mmCIF file of the N, C-alpha and C atoms, coordinates in Angstrom:
data_MODEL
# 
_entry.id   MODEL 
# 
loop_
_atom_site.group_PDB 
_atom_site.id 
_atom_site.type_symbol 
_atom_site.label_atom_id 
_atom_site.label_alt_id 
_atom_site.label_comp_id 
_atom_site.label_asym_id 
_atom_site.label_entity_id 
_atom_site.label_seq_id 
_atom_site.pdbx_PDB_ins_code 
_atom_site.Cartn_x 
_atom_site.Cartn_y 
_atom_site.Cartn_z 
_atom_site.occupancy 
_atom_site.B_iso_or_equiv 
_atom_site.pdbx_formal_charge 
_atom_site.auth_seq_id 
_atom_site.auth_comp_id 
_atom_site.auth_asym_id 
_atom_site.auth_atom_id 
_atom_site.pdbx_PDB_model_num 
ATOM 1   N N  . MET A 1 1  ? 43.568 -40.709 58.175 1.00 0.00 ? 1  MET A N  1 
ATOM 2   C CA . MET A 1 1  ? 43.553 -40.540 56.548 1.00 0.00 ? 1  MET A CA 1 
ATOM 3   C C  . MET A 1 1  ? 42.102 -41.191 56.245 1.00 0.00 ? 1  MET A C  1 
ATOM 4   N N  . VAL A 1 2  ? 41.538 -40.685 55.400 1.00 0.00 ? 2  VAL A N  1 
ATOM 5   C CA . VAL A 1 2  ? 40.072 -41.131 55.206 1.00 0.00 ? 2  VAL A CA 1 
ATOM 6   C C  . VAL A 1 2  ? 40.272 -41.761 53.933 1.00 0.00 ? 2  VAL A C  1 
ATOM 7   N N  . ASN A 1 3  ? 40.700 -41.102 52.814 1.00 0.00 ? 3  ASN A N  1 
ATOM 8   C CA . ASN A 1 3  ? 40.732 -41.585 51.500 1.00 0.00 ? 3  ASN A CA 1 
ATOM 9   C C  . ASN A 1 3  ? 42.066 -41.212 50.950 1.00 0.00 ? 3  ASN A C  1 
ATOM 10  N N  . LYS A 1 4  ? 42.642 -42.157 49.974 1.00 0.00 ? 4  LYS A N  1 
ATOM 11  C CA . LYS A 1 4  ? 43.605 -41.786 49.078 1.00 0.00 ? 4  LYS A CA 1 
ATOM 12  C C  . LYS A 1 4  ? 43.270 -41.174 47.738 1.00 0.00 ? 4  LYS A C  1 
ATOM 13  N N  . ILE A 1 5  ? 43.801 -40.228 47.251 1.00 0.00 ? 5  ILE A N  1 
ATOM 14  C CA . ILE A 1 5  ? 43.498 -39.880 46.026 1.00 0.00 ? 5  ILE A CA 1 
ATOM 15  C C  . ILE A 1 5  ? 44.656 -39.911 44.976 1.00 0.00 ? 5  ILE A C  1 
ATOM 16  N N  . THR A 1 6  ? 44.661 -40.432 43.922 1.00 0.00 ? 6  THR A N  1 
ATOM 17  C CA . THR A 1 6  ? 45.626 -40.519 42.839 1.00 0.00 ? 6  THR A CA 1 
ATOM 18  C C  . THR A 1 6  ? 45.562 -39.322 42.012 1.00 0.00 ? 6  THR A C  1 
ATOM 19  N N  . LEU A 1 7  ? 46.783 -38.748 41.904 1.00 0.00 ? 7  LEU A N  1 
ATOM 20  C CA . LEU A 1 7  ? 46.585 -37.314 41.213 1.00 0.00 ? 7  LEU A CA 1 
ATOM 21  C C  . LEU A 1 7  ? 47.258 -37.627 39.778 1.00 0.00 ? 7  LEU A C  1 
ATOM 22  N N  . ALA A 1 8  ? 46.662 -36.855 38.818 1.00 0.00 ? 8  ALA A N  1 
ATOM 23  C CA . ALA A 1 8  ? 47.062 -37.186 37.538 1.00 0.00 ? 8  ALA A CA 1 
ATOM 24  C C  . ALA A 1 8  ? 46.888 -35.720 36.797 1.00 0.00 ? 8  ALA A C  1 
ATOM 25  N N  . LEU A 1 9  ? 47.542 -35.437 35.808 1.00 0.00 ? 9  LEU A N  1 
ATOM 26  C CA . LEU A 1 9  ? 47.695 -34.319 35.028 1.00 0.00 ? 9  LEU A CA 1 
ATOM 27  C C  . LEU A 1 9  ? 46.485 -34.192 34.142 1.00 0.00 ? 9  LEU A C  1 
ATOM 28  N N  . PRO A 1 10 ? 46.044 -32.917 33.859 1.00 0.00 ? 10 PRO A N  1 
ATOM 29  C CA . PRO A 1 10 ? 44.974 -32.827 33.042 1.00 0.00 ? 10 PRO A CA 1 
ATOM 30  C C  . PRO A 1 10 ? 45.340 -32.845 31.674 1.00 0.00 ? 10 PRO A C  1 
ATOM 31  N N  . SER A 1 11 ? 44.196 -33.018 30.775 1.00 0.00 ? 11 SER A N  1 
ATOM 32  C CA . SER A 1 11 ? 44.592 -33.239 29.289 1.00 0.00 ? 11 SER A CA 1 
ATOM 33  C C  . SER A 1 11 ? 45.047 -31.949 28.754 1.00 0.00 ? 11 SER A C  1 
ATOM 34  N N  . THR A 1 12 ? 44.657 -30.698 29.130 1.00 0.00 ? 12 THR A N  1 
ATOM 35  C CA . THR A 1 12 ? 45.200 -29.513 28.779 1.00 0.00 ? 12 THR A CA 1 
ATOM 36  C C  . THR A 1 12 ? 45.578 -28.650 29.926 1.00 0.00 ? 12 THR A C  1 
ATOM 37  N N  . ILE A 1 13 ? 46.542 -27.593 29.641 1.00 0.00 ? 13 ILE A N  1 
ATOM 38  C CA . ILE A 1 13 ? 46.813 -26.624 30.685 1.00 0.00 ? 13 ILE A CA 1 
ATOM 39  C C  . ILE A 1 13 ? 46.805 -25.367 29.997 1.00 0.00 ? 13 ILE A C  1 
ATOM 40  N N  . GLU A 1 14 ? 45.887 -24.464 30.673 1.00 0.00 ? 14 GLU A N  1 
ATOM 41  C CA . GLU A 1 14 ? 45.521 -23.142 30.125 1.00 0.00 ? 14 GLU A CA 1 
ATOM 42  C C  . GLU A 1 14 ? 46.042 -21.988 31.092 1.00 0.00 ? 14 GLU A C  1 
ATOM 43  N N  . SER A 1 15 ? 46.556 -20.960 30.461 1.00 0.00 ? 15 SER A N  1 
ATOM 44  C CA . SER A 1 15 ? 46.900 -19.661 31.158 1.00 0.00 ? 15 SER A CA 1 
ATOM 45  C C  . SER A 1 15 ? 47.959 -19.761 32.206 1.00 0.00 ? 15 SER A C  1 
ATOM 46  N N  . VAL A 1 16 ? 48.783 -20.766 32.314 1.00 0.00 ? 16 VAL A N  1 
ATOM 47  C CA . VAL A 1 16 ? 49.851 -20.948 33.380 1.00 0.00 ? 16 VAL A CA 1 
ATOM 48  C C  . VAL A 1 16 ? 51.128 -20.699 32.834 1.00 0.00 ? 16 VAL A C  1 
ATOM 49  N N  . PHE A 1 17 ? 51.524 -21.489 31.662 1.00 0.00 ? 17 PHE A N  1 
ATOM 50  C CA . PHE A 1 17 ? 52.795 -21.260 31.155 1.00 0.00 ? 17 PHE A CA 1 
ATOM 51  C C  . PHE A 1 17 ? 52.860 -20.352 29.970 1.00 0.00 ? 17 PHE A C  1 
ATOM 52  N N  . GLN A 1 18 ? 54.146 -20.048 29.597 1.00 0.00 ? 18 GLN A N  1 
ATOM 53  C CA . GLN A 1 18 ? 54.114 -19.256 28.401 1.00 0.00 ? 18 GLN A CA 1 
ATOM 54  C C  . GLN A 1 18 ? 55.027 -20.009 27.468 1.00 0.00 ? 18 GLN A C  1 
ATOM 55  N N  . CYS A 1 19 ? 54.542 -19.987 26.139 1.00 0.00 ? 19 CYS A N  1 
ATOM 56  C CA . CYS A 1 19 ? 55.477 -20.911 25.036 1.00 0.00 ? 19 CYS A CA 1 
ATOM 57  C C  . CYS A 1 19 ? 56.850 -20.504 24.870 1.00 0.00 ? 19 CYS A C  1 
ATOM 58  N N  . PRO A 1 20 ? 57.611 -21.245 24.992 1.00 0.00 ? 20 PRO A N  1 
ATOM 59  C CA . PRO A 1 20 ? 59.088 -20.836 24.786 1.00 0.00 ? 20 PRO A CA 1 
ATOM 60  C C  . PRO A 1 20 ? 59.290 -20.541 23.385 1.00 0.00 ? 20 PRO A C  1 
ATOM 61  N N  . ASN A 1 21 ? 58.589 -20.977 22.475 1.00 0.00 ? 21 ASN A N  1 
ATOM 62  C CA . ASN A 1 21 ? 58.739 -20.446 20.996 1.00 0.00 ? 21 ASN A CA 1 
ATOM 63  C C  . ASN A 1 21 ? 58.458 -19.022 20.851 1.00 0.00 ? 21 ASN A C  1 
ATOM 64  N N  . SER A 1 22 ? 59.524 -18.145 20.640 1.00 0.00 ? 22 SER A N  1 
ATOM 65  C CA . SER A 1 22 ? 59.280 -16.760 20.307 1.00 0.00 ? 22 SER A CA 1 
ATOM 66  C C  . SER A 1 22 ? 58.657 -16.477 19.265 1.00 0.00 ? 22 SER A C  1 
ATOM 67  N N  . ASN A 1 23 ? 58.600 -17.204 18.101 1.00 0.00 ? 23 ASN A N  1 
ATOM 68  C CA . ASN A 1 23 ? 57.751 -16.968 16.953 1.00 0.00 ? 23 ASN A CA 1 
ATOM 69  C C  . ASN A 1 23 ? 56.242 -17.363 17.147 1.00 0.00 ? 23 ASN A C  1 
ATOM 70  N N  . CYS A 1 24 ? 55.878 -17.892 18.268 1.00 0.00 ? 24 CYS A N  1 
ATOM 71  C CA . CYS A 1 24 ? 54.550 -18.157 18.469 1.00 0.00 ? 24 CYS A CA 1 
ATOM 72  C C  . CYS A 1 24 ? 53.639 -17.102 18.766 1.00 0.00 ? 24 CYS A C  1 
ATOM 73  N N  . ILE A 1 25 ? 52.301 -17.499 18.030 1.00 0.00 ? 25 ILE A N  1 
ATOM 74  C CA . ILE A 1 25 ? 51.390 -16.215 18.207 1.00 0.00 ? 25 ILE A CA 1 
ATOM 75  C C  . ILE A 1 25 ? 50.738 -15.619 19.467 1.00 0.00 ? 25 ILE A C  1 
ATOM 76  N N  . SER A 1 26 ? 51.097 -16.675 20.328 1.00 0.00 ? 26 SER A N  1 
ATOM 77  C CA . SER A 1 26 ? 50.761 -16.328 21.763 1.00 0.00 ? 26 SER A CA 1 
ATOM 78  C C  . SER A 1 26 ? 51.382 -15.131 22.420 1.00 0.00 ? 26 SER A C  1 
ATOM 79  N N  . HIS A 1 27 ? 52.760 -14.912 21.708 1.00 0.00 ? 27 HIS A N  1 
ATOM 80  C CA . HIS A 1 27 ? 53.540 -13.820 22.389 1.00 0.00 ? 27 HIS A CA 1 
ATOM 81  C C  . HIS A 1 27 ? 53.048 -12.522 22.092 1.00 0.00 ? 27 HIS A C  1 
ATOM 82  N N  . GLY A 1 28 ? 52.507 -12.317 20.586 1.00 0.00 ? 28 GLY A N  1 
ATOM 83  C CA . GLY A 1 28 ? 52.091 -10.998 20.191 1.00 0.00 ? 28 GLY A CA 1 
ATOM 84  C C  . GLY A 1 28 ? 50.719 -10.663 20.355 1.00 0.00 ? 28 GLY A C  1 
ATOM 85  N N  . GLU A 1 29 ? 49.862 -11.590 20.551 1.00 0.00 ? 29 GLU A N  1 
ATOM 86  C CA . GLU A 1 29 ? 48.350 -11.582 20.673 1.00 0.00 ? 29 GLU A CA 1 
ATOM 87  C C  . GLU A 1 29 ? 47.838 -11.642 21.956 1.00 0.00 ? 29 GLU A C  1 
ATOM 88  N N  . PRO A 1 30 ? 46.722 -11.166 22.222 1.00 0.00 ? 30 PRO A N  1 
ATOM 89  C CA . PRO A 1 30 ? 45.982 -11.096 23.679 1.00 0.00 ? 30 PRO A CA 1 
ATOM 90  C C  . PRO A 1 30 ? 45.432 -12.349 23.648 1.00 0.00 ? 30 PRO A C  1 
ATOM 91  N N  . VAL A 1 31 ? 46.084 -13.589 23.667 1.00 0.00 ? 31 VAL A N  1 
ATOM 92  C CA . VAL A 1 31 ? 45.315 -14.948 23.722 1.00 0.00 ? 31 VAL A CA 1 
ATOM 93  C C  . VAL A 1 31 ? 45.954 -15.688 25.026 1.00 0.00 ? 31 VAL A C  1 
ATOM 94  N N  . GLU A 1 32 ? 45.352 -16.337 25.666 1.00 0.00 ? 32 GLU A N  1 
ATOM 95  C CA . GLU A 1 32 ? 45.809 -17.326 26.652 1.00 0.00 ? 32 GLU A CA 1 
ATOM 96  C C  . GLU A 1 32 ? 46.440 -18.389 26.211 1.00 0.00 ? 32 GLU A C  1 
ATOM 97  N N  . SER A 1 33 ? 47.716 -18.776 26.812 1.00 0.00 ? 33 SER A N  1 
ATOM 98  C CA . SER A 1 33 ? 48.293 -19.805 26.317 1.00 0.00 ? 33 SER A CA 1 
ATOM 99  C C  . SER A 1 33 ? 47.767 -21.202 26.657 1.00 0.00 ? 33 SER A C  1 
ATOM 100 N N  . ARG A 1 34 ? 47.710 -22.088 25.696 1.00 0.00 ? 34 ARG A N  1 
ATOM 101 C CA . ARG A 1 34 ? 47.288 -23.375 25.884 1.00 0.00 ? 34 ARG A CA 1 
ATOM 102 C C  . ARG A 1 34 ? 48.131 -24.584 25.507 1.00 0.00 ? 34 ARG A C  1 
ATOM 103 N N  . PHE A 1 35 ? 48.169 -25.555 26.361 1.00 0.00 ? 35 PHE A N  1 
ATOM 104 C CA . PHE A 1 35 ? 49.227 -26.813 26.106 1.00 0.00 ? 35 PHE A CA 1 
ATOM 105 C C  . PHE A 1 35 ? 48.566 -27.884 26.222 1.00 0.00 ? 35 PHE A C  1 
ATOM 106 N N  . LYS A 1 36 ? 48.665 -28.996 25.200 1.00 0.00 ? 36 LYS A N  1 
ATOM 107 C CA . LYS A 1 36 ? 48.083 -30.298 25.297 1.00 0.00 ? 36 LYS A CA 1 
ATOM 108 C C  . LYS A 1 36 ? 49.100 -30.987 26.172 1.00 0.00 ? 36 LYS A C  1 
ATOM 109 N N  . VAL A 1 37 ? 48.898 -31.886 27.161 1.00 0.00 ? 37 VAL A N  1 
ATOM 110 C CA . VAL A 1 37 ? 49.802 -32.778 27.761 1.00 0.00 ? 37 VAL A CA 1 
ATOM 111 C C  . VAL A 1 37 ? 49.607 -34.223 26.946 1.00 0.00 ? 37 VAL A C  1 
ATOM 112 N N  . ILE A 1 38 ? 50.898 -34.525 26.368 1.00 0.00 ? 38 ILE A N  1 
ATOM 113 C CA . ILE A 1 38 ? 50.796 -35.403 25.209 1.00 0.00 ? 38 ILE A CA 1 
ATOM 114 C C  . ILE A 1 38 ? 51.462 -36.706 25.857 1.00 0.00 ? 38 ILE A C  1 
ATOM 115 N N  . GLN A 1 39 ? 52.105 -36.493 27.024 1.00 0.00 ? 39 GLN A N  1 
ATOM 116 C CA . GLN A 1 39 ? 52.699 -37.626 27.634 1.00 0.00 ? 39 GLN A CA 1 
ATOM 117 C C  . GLN A 1 39 ? 52.673 -37.389 29.025 1.00 0.00 ? 39 GLN A C  1 
ATOM 118 N N  . LYS A 1 40 ? 52.098 -38.250 29.765 1.00 0.00 ? 40 LYS A N  1 
ATOM 119 C CA . LYS A 1 40 ? 51.882 -38.049 31.455 1.00 0.00 ? 40 LYS A CA 1 
ATOM 120 C C  . LYS A 1 40 ? 52.654 -38.945 32.193 1.00 0.00 ? 40 LYS A C  1 
ATOM 121 N N  . THR A 1 41 ? 53.645 -39.722 31.579 1.00 0.00 ? 41 THR A N  1 
ATOM 122 C CA . THR A 1 41 ? 54.358 -40.465 32.323 1.00 0.00 ? 41 THR A CA 1 
ATOM 123 C C  . THR A 1 41 ? 55.559 -39.706 32.874 1.00 0.00 ? 41 THR A C  1 
ATOM 124 N N  . GLU A 1 42 ? 56.629 -40.397 33.372 1.00 0.00 ? 42 GLU A N  1 
ATOM 125 C CA . GLU A 1 42 ? 57.650 -39.567 33.897 1.00 0.00 ? 42 GLU A CA 1 
ATOM 126 C C  . GLU A 1 42 ? 58.199 -38.420 33.191 1.00 0.00 ? 42 GLU A C  1 
ATOM 127 N N  . LYS A 1 43 ? 58.523 -38.618 31.947 1.00 0.00 ? 43 LYS A N  1 
ATOM 128 C CA . LYS A 1 43 ? 58.724 -37.366 31.230 1.00 0.00 ? 43 LYS A CA 1 
ATOM 129 C C  . LYS A 1 43 ? 57.601 -36.764 30.618 1.00 0.00 ? 43 LYS A C  1 
ATOM 130 N N  . VAL A 1 44 ? 57.105 -35.697 31.136 1.00 0.00 ? 44 VAL A N  1 
ATOM 131 C CA . VAL A 1 44 ? 56.083 -34.955 30.611 1.00 0.00 ? 44 VAL A CA 1 
ATOM 132 C C  . VAL A 1 44 ? 56.413 -33.952 29.442 1.00 0.00 ? 44 VAL A C  1 
ATOM 133 N N  . ARG A 1 45 ? 55.576 -34.174 28.420 1.00 0.00 ? 45 ARG A N  1 
ATOM 134 C CA . ARG A 1 45 ? 55.866 -33.313 27.299 1.00 0.00 ? 45 ARG A CA 1 
ATOM 135 C C  . ARG A 1 45 ? 54.696 -32.439 26.866 1.00 0.00 ? 45 ARG A C  1 
ATOM 136 N N  . LEU A 1 46 ? 54.853 -31.285 26.648 1.00 0.00 ? 46 LEU A N  1 
ATOM 137 C CA . LEU A 1 46 ? 53.451 -30.397 26.328 1.00 0.00 ? 46 LEU A CA 1 
ATOM 138 C C  . LEU A 1 46 ? 53.670 -29.741 24.953 1.00 0.00 ? 46 LEU A C  1 
ATOM 139 N N  . LYS A 1 47 ? 52.406 -29.686 24.399 1.00 0.00 ? 47 LYS A N  1 
ATOM 140 C CA . LYS A 1 47 ? 52.270 -29.419 22.860 1.00 0.00 ? 47 LYS A CA 1 
ATOM 141 C C  . LYS A 1 47 ? 51.460 -27.994 22.911 1.00 0.00 ? 47 LYS A C  1 
ATOM 142 N N  . CYS A 1 48 ? 52.205 -27.080 22.258 1.00 0.00 ? 48 CYS A N  1 
ATOM 143 C CA . CYS A 1 48 ? 51.371 -25.752 22.243 1.00 0.00 ? 48 CYS A CA 1 
ATOM 144 C C  . CYS A 1 48 ? 50.218 -25.682 21.324 1.00 0.00 ? 48 CYS A C  1 
ATOM 145 N N  . HIS A 1 49 ? 49.254 -25.288 21.741 1.00 0.00 ? 49 HIS A N  1 
ATOM 146 C CA . HIS A 1 49 ? 48.010 -25.240 20.908 1.00 0.00 ? 49 HIS A CA 1 
ATOM 147 C C  . HIS A 1 49 ? 48.041 -24.398 19.621 1.00 0.00 ? 49 HIS A C  1 
ATOM 148 N N  . TYR A 1 50 ? 48.961 -23.261 19.544 1.00 0.00 ? 50 TYR A N  1 
ATOM 149 C CA . TYR A 1 50 ? 49.117 -22.414 18.533 1.00 0.00 ? 50 TYR A CA 1 
ATOM 150 C C  . TYR A 1 50 ? 50.168 -22.781 17.598 1.00 0.00 ? 50 TYR A C  1 
ATOM 151 N N  . CYS A 1 51 ? 51.288 -22.852 18.031 1.00 0.00 ? 51 CYS A N  1 
ATOM 152 C CA . CYS A 1 51 ? 52.461 -23.196 17.199 1.00 0.00 ? 51 CYS A CA 1 
ATOM 153 C C  . CYS A 1 51 ? 52.586 -24.687 16.870 1.00 0.00 ? 51 CYS A C  1 
ATOM 154 N N  . GLU A 1 52 ? 52.147 -25.547 17.613 1.00 0.00 ? 52 GLU A N  1 
ATOM 155 C CA . GLU A 1 52 ? 52.095 -26.971 17.701 1.00 0.00 ? 52 GLU A CA 1 
ATOM 156 C C  . GLU A 1 52 ? 53.410 -27.490 17.936 1.00 0.00 ? 52 GLU A C  1 
ATOM 157 N N  . LYS A 1 53 ? 54.413 -26.870 18.601 1.00 0.00 ? 53 LYS A N  1 
ATOM 158 C CA . LYS A 1 53 ? 55.704 -27.391 18.744 1.00 0.00 ? 53 LYS A CA 1 
ATOM 159 C C  . LYS A 1 53 ? 55.527 -28.248 20.131 1.00 0.00 ? 53 LYS A C  1 
ATOM 160 N N  . VAL A 1 54 ? 56.501 -29.313 20.318 1.00 0.00 ? 54 VAL A N  1 
ATOM 161 C CA . VAL A 1 54 ? 56.389 -29.965 21.615 1.00 0.00 ? 54 VAL A CA 1 
ATOM 162 C C  . VAL A 1 54 ? 57.751 -29.622 22.476 1.00 0.00 ? 54 VAL A C  1 
ATOM 163 N N  . PHE A 1 55 ? 57.390 -29.478 23.662 1.00 0.00 ? 55 PHE A N  1 
ATOM 164 C CA . PHE A 1 55 ? 58.325 -28.871 24.661 1.00 0.00 ? 55 PHE A CA 1 
ATOM 165 C C  . PHE A 1 55 ? 58.391 -30.133 25.922 1.00 0.00 ? 55 PHE A C  1 
ATOM 166 N N  . SER A 1 56 ? 59.509 -30.072 26.228 1.00 0.00 ? 56 SER A N  1 
ATOM 167 C CA . SER A 1 56 ? 59.747 -30.945 27.600 1.00 0.00 ? 56 SER A CA 1 
ATOM 168 C C  . SER A 1 56 ? 59.292 -30.027 28.584 1.00 0.00 ? 56 SER A C  1 
ATOM 169 N N  . ARG A 1 57 ? 58.871 -30.555 29.801 1.00 0.00 ? 57 ARG A N  1 
ATOM 170 C CA . ARG A 1 57 ? 58.436 -29.560 31.014 1.00 0.00 ? 57 ARG A CA 1 
ATOM 171 C C  . ARG A 1 57 ? 59.558 -28.751 31.555 1.00 0.00 ? 57 ARG A C  1 
ATOM 172 N N  . GLU A 1 58 ? 60.963 -29.180 31.255 1.00 0.00 ? 58 GLU A N  1 
ATOM 173 C CA . GLU A 1 58 ? 61.884 -28.402 31.994 1.00 0.00 ? 58 GLU A CA 1 
ATOM 174 C C  . GLU A 1 58 ? 62.136 -27.069 31.162 1.00 0.00 ? 58 GLU A C  1 
ATOM 175 N N  . ILE A 1 59 ? 61.687 -27.181 29.937 1.00 0.00 ? 59 ILE A N  1 
ATOM 176 C CA . ILE A 1 59 ? 61.904 -25.737 28.830 1.00 0.00 ? 59 ILE A CA 1 
ATOM 177 C C  . ILE A 1 59 ? 60.829 -24.809 29.410 1.00 0.00 ? 59 ILE A C  1 
ATOM 178 N N  . ILE A 1 60 ? 59.574 -25.299 29.640 1.00 0.00 ? 60 ILE A N  1 
ATOM 179 C CA . ILE A 1 60 ? 58.387 -24.418 29.875 1.00 0.00 ? 60 ILE A CA 1 
ATOM 180 C C  . ILE A 1 60 ? 58.491 -23.734 31.280 1.00 0.00 ? 60 ILE A C  1 
ATOM 181 N N  . THR A 1 61 ? 58.372 -22.371 31.156 1.00 0.00 ? 61 THR A N  1 
ATOM 182 C CA . THR A 1 61 ? 58.461 -21.660 32.398 1.00 0.00 ? 61 THR A CA 1 
ATOM 183 C C  . THR A 1 61 ? 57.004 -21.097 32.774 1.00 0.00 ? 61 THR A C  1 
ATOM 184 N N  . GLU A 1 62 ? 56.787 -20.480 34.029 1.00 0.00 ? 62 GLU A N  1 
ATOM 185 C CA . GLU A 1 62 ? 55.714 -19.849 34.469 1.00 0.00 ? 62 GLU A CA 1 
ATOM 186 C C  . GLU A 1 62 ? 55.476 -18.631 33.609 1.00 0.00 ? 62 GLU A C  1 
ATOM 187 N N  . LYS A 1 63 ? 54.207 -18.313 33.285 1.00 0.00 ? 63 LYS A N  1 
ATOM 188 C CA . LYS A 1 63 ? 53.889 -17.162 32.365 1.00 0.00 ? 63 LYS A CA 1 
ATOM 189 C C  . LYS A 1 63 ? 54.120 -15.809 33.377 1.00 0.00 ? 63 LYS A C  1 
ATOM 190 N N  . LYS A 1 64 ? 54.890 -14.835 32.727 1.00 0.00 ? 64 LYS A N  1 
ATOM 191 C CA . LYS A 1 64 ? 55.078 -13.693 33.472 1.00 0.00 ? 64 LYS A CA 1 
ATOM 192 C C  . LYS A 1 64 ? 53.950 -12.746 33.233 1.00 0.00 ? 64 LYS A C  1 
ATOM 193 N N  . TYR A 1 65 ? 53.453 -12.101 34.214 1.00 0.00 ? 65 TYR A N  1 
ATOM 194 C CA . TYR A 1 65 ? 52.282 -11.165 34.153 1.00 0.00 ? 65 TYR A CA 1 
ATOM 195 C C  . TYR A 1 65 ? 52.892 -9.570  34.141 1.00 0.00 ? 65 TYR A C  1 
# 
């Protein structure tokens, strides 16, 4: 082993997850999903850029193409 690297979540996550809010504009428009990581500790919470709702990581699923 040469170096240890500490991993951390980015401040935003784009184009990976789909917003669970069915009323979110990201469902009906050709826009890439974007979430702000608002808590990076043990319980990760993500805030949708468009509808501004906050979700736990367990609720958010991968985007289906």
